[in-house]
C-alpha positions in Angstrom: 85.5 151.2 109.3 87.5 153.0 106.7 86.6 156.6 105.9 85.3 157.1 102.4 88.2 157.5 100.0 90.8 157.0 102.8 92.8 154.1 104.3 92.8 154.9 108.1 95.6 154.0 110.5 98.4 153.6 108.0 101.9 155.1 108.0 100.9 157.1 104.9 97.3 157.9 104.0 96.3 157.5 100.4 93.3 158.8 98.5 91.7 156.1 96.4 88.9 158.2 94.9 90.6 158.3 91.6 92.6 155.0 92.0 92.3 151.8 90.1 89.6 150.6 92.5 87.4 153.5 91.6 85.2 155.5 94.0 85.1 153.8 97.4 81.4 154.6 97.6 80.9 151.9 95.1 83.0 149.3 96.8 81.2 146.1 97.9 80.9 145.6 101.7 83.2 142.5 101.5 86.0 144.7 100.1 85.6 147.3 102.8 85.6 144.7 105.5 88.6 142.8 104.1 90.6 146.0 103.9 89.6 146.9 107.4 90.8 143.6 108.7 94.0 143.7 106.6 95.1 147.2 107.7 94.4 146.5 111.4 96.2 143.2 111.8 99.9 142.6 112.6 100.0 139.7 110.3 101.5 140.4 106.8 98.7 140.4 104.3 98.0 141.5 100.7 94.8 141.7 98.7 94.7 141.2 94.9 91.4 142.6 93.7 89.4 142.9 90.5 90.0 142.0 86.9 93.0 144.4 86.8 94.5 142.6 89.8 95.0 145.8 91.9 97.3 144.9 94.8 96.9 146.4 98.3 99.0 145.4 101.3 99.5 146.4 104.9 102.6 147.8 106.7 103.5 144.3 108.1 103.8 142.9 104.5 105.9 145.9 103.3 108.2 145.4 106.3 108.6 141.7 105.6 109.3 142.3 101.9 112.3 144.5 102.8 113.3 148.2 102.5 113.3 148.2 98.7 109.6 147.3 98.6 107.1 150.1 98.1 105.4 151.2 101.3 101.8 150.3 102.2 99.1 150.3 101.0 100.1 149.8 97.3 97.1 150.1 95.0 98.7 150.0 91.5 98.3 147.2 88.9 101.6 145.3 89.2 103.7 144.5 86.2 104.3 141.1 87.7 102.5 139.3 90.5 103.8 139.9 94.0 106.2 137.2 95.4 103.6 135.3 97.4 101.1 135.1 94.5 103.8 134.2 92.0 105.5 131.6 94.2 102.3 129.8 95.0 100.5 130.3 91.7 98.5 127.1 92.0 97.1 128.0 95.4 96.4 131.5 94.2 94.5 130.3 91.2 92.6 127.8 93.4 91.4 130.7 95.6 90.5 132.7 92.5 88.3 129.7 91.7 86.5 130.0 95.0 88.3 127.6 97.3 90.6 128.5 100.1 94.2 127.2 99.8 97.4 126.9 101.9 101.0 126.7 100.7 103.2 125.7 103.7 106.9 126.5 103.9 107.1 128.6 100.7 110.3 130.3 100.0 109.8 133.9 98.8 112.3 136.1 97.0 112.3 139.9 97.5 114.7 142.7 96.5 116.3 144.3 99.5 118.6 147.3 99.7 121.6 145.1 99.6 120.3 142.5 97.1 118.0 139.5 97.1 116.1 138.7 100.3 114.8 135.2 101.1 111.8 134.7 103.3 110.1 131.4 104.2 106.4 131.6 105.1 103.2 129.6 105.2 100.8 131.2 102.8 97.0 131.2 103.3 94.8 132.2 100.4 91.1 133.2 100.9 88.7 134.1 98.2 86.8 137.4 98.8 83.4 137.6 97.0 82.0 140.8 95.5 78.4 142.1 95.8 77.2 139.6 93.1 78.7 136.6 95.1 81.4 136.1 92.5 85.1 135.9 93.5 86.2 139.5 93.4 89.7 139.0 94.8 92.0 136.9 96.9 93.4 137.8 100.4 96.8 136.3 101.1 98.0 136.1 104.7 101.7 135.2 105.5 102.6 133.4 108.7 106.1 132.3 109.9 106.9 129.0 108.3 105.8 126.0 110.2 108.3 123.3 111.1 108.7 120.5 108.6 107.0 117.4 109.7 109.3 115.0 111.5 110.2 111.9 109.6 108.7 108.8 111.3 111.1 106.6 113.2 111.7 103.4 111.3 109.5 100.7 112.7 111.9 97.8 112.1 115.4 96.8 112.8 118.3 96.4 110.4 119.5 92.8 110.7 122.5 90.9 109.3 121.8 87.2 108.9 124.8 84.8 108.9 123.8 81.3 107.8 125.8 78.9 105.6 122.7 76.9 104.6 121.4 79.0 101.8 117.9 77.6 101.9 117.7 78.4 105.6 119.2 81.9 105.0 116.6 82.7 102.4 113.7 81.6 104.6 115.0 83.6 107.6 115.4 86.7 105.5 111.9 86.3 104.1 110.5 86.0 107.7 112.4 89.1 108.8 111.0 91.1 105.8 107.5 89.9 106.7 108.1 91.2 110.3 109.0 94.6 108.9 112.8 94.4 109.4 115.4 95.3 106.8 117.9 92.6 106.4 120.9 91.2 104.5 122.1 87.6 104.3 125.6 86.2 104.0 127.0 82.7 104.3 130.2 83.1 106.2 132.0 85.3 108.8 134.3 87.1 106.4 131.4 88.3 104.3 129.6 89.3 107.5 132.6 91.4 108.7 132.7 93.2 105.4 129.0 94.0 105.6 129.3 95.2 109.2 132.2 97.5 108.2 130.2 99.0 105.3 126.9 99.7 107.0 125.1 100.1 110.3 123.2 97.1 111.7 121.1 96.8 114.9 121.2 93.0 115.1 123.6 90.2 114.2 121.7 87.0 113.8 124.2 84.3 113.3 124.5 80.5 113.3 127.0 79.4 115.9 128.7 76.8 113.6 130.0 78.5 110.5 132.7 77.4 108.0 136.0 79.0 109.1 135.4 81.5 111.9 132.7 80.6 114.3 129.6 82.7 115.0 130.9 83.4 118.5 134.2 84.8 117.3 132.4 86.8 114.6 130.1 88.3 117.2 133.1 89.1 119.4 134.8 91.0 116.6 131.6 92.7 115.6 131.0 94.0 119.1 134.5 95.4 119.3 133.7 97.6 116.3 130.1 98.4 117.4 129.3 97.8 121.1 125.7 98.7 120.5 125.1 95.7 118.2 122.6 93.1 119.6 123.5 89.5 119.0 121.1 86.5 118.5 122.6 83.0 118.0 121.0 80.1 116.4 122.4 76.6 117.2 121.6 73.0 116.7 123.8 72.0 119.7 121.9 73.8 122.4 123.8 76.2 124.6 126.8 74.0 125.1 128.9 76.1 122.7 127.8 79.3 124.3 128.6 78.7 128.0 131.9 80.6 128.0 130.6 83.6 126.0 131.4 86.8 127.9 129.0 89.3 126.1 125.2 89.5 126.2 123.3 87.6 123.6 120.0 85.8 122.9 119.9 82.2 121.6 117.5 80.1 119.6 117.6 76.3 119.5 117.3 74.9 116.0 114.8 74.1 114.7 112.9 77.1 116.2 109.4 78.4 115.5 108.6 81.7 113.9 107.0 82.9 117.1 110.3 82.3 119.0 112.2 84.4 116.5 109.6 87.2 116.7 109.7 87.2 120.5 113.5 87.5 120.4 113.3 90.4 118.1 110.5 92.1 120.1 112.7 91.9 123.2 115.2 94.1 121.2 112.7 96.5 119.8 111.0 96.9 123.2 113.7 96.2 125.8 
């Protein structure tokens, strides 16, 4: 434990007998234990204690804060809150209220020898109670910033529907939305080519018989621009119009069931 009136094991030893914390003989056991932990851990830590908000910190925190920061252990009443307490004021106030708090990936600003320093840390705030079981102060530990959570992969596909029957087009797009797939609908090949040029799609779902350019020729041009595009044809003439197609595709015979469409899409999602 700490010797009375002294902080042991620091780069510089400071006498706190006449400091803002008062005579160490009167310190509560929780304060002594917290300081003992703080000064004997390699993790940057600082303690804000008492109504005057006296701030003490270890060498690891002083090093993290940069060469212009005062050396450990501190002990004066700061004119402004230290960077971790000011940057995560809500979490700090929560700990003052008696509940531990965490502020991940917090950007901290310090003043270095050559100008401002930016540090990103995870901040952990722990209330420290005094002899009367009231919150006497807050211990703040700083850890290297954790990685930001990865964004979930989109569950659905992005599908371009080409169908000249507008009622059928509407129903297909509604079904695709219900399946969780993003979709756009157009009525002819020229509009489809413009959509494909403007955005990335996973699937081209096209009627074979379209006004003007056929669905087969549309798919051929689309694949030249994006070979990764998957093609599903819908046709009321069976596969007779698809026998000479030279690229991979899936086909549905009109009228098809919802389950048939879903199975076709599942074969693309889970090849």
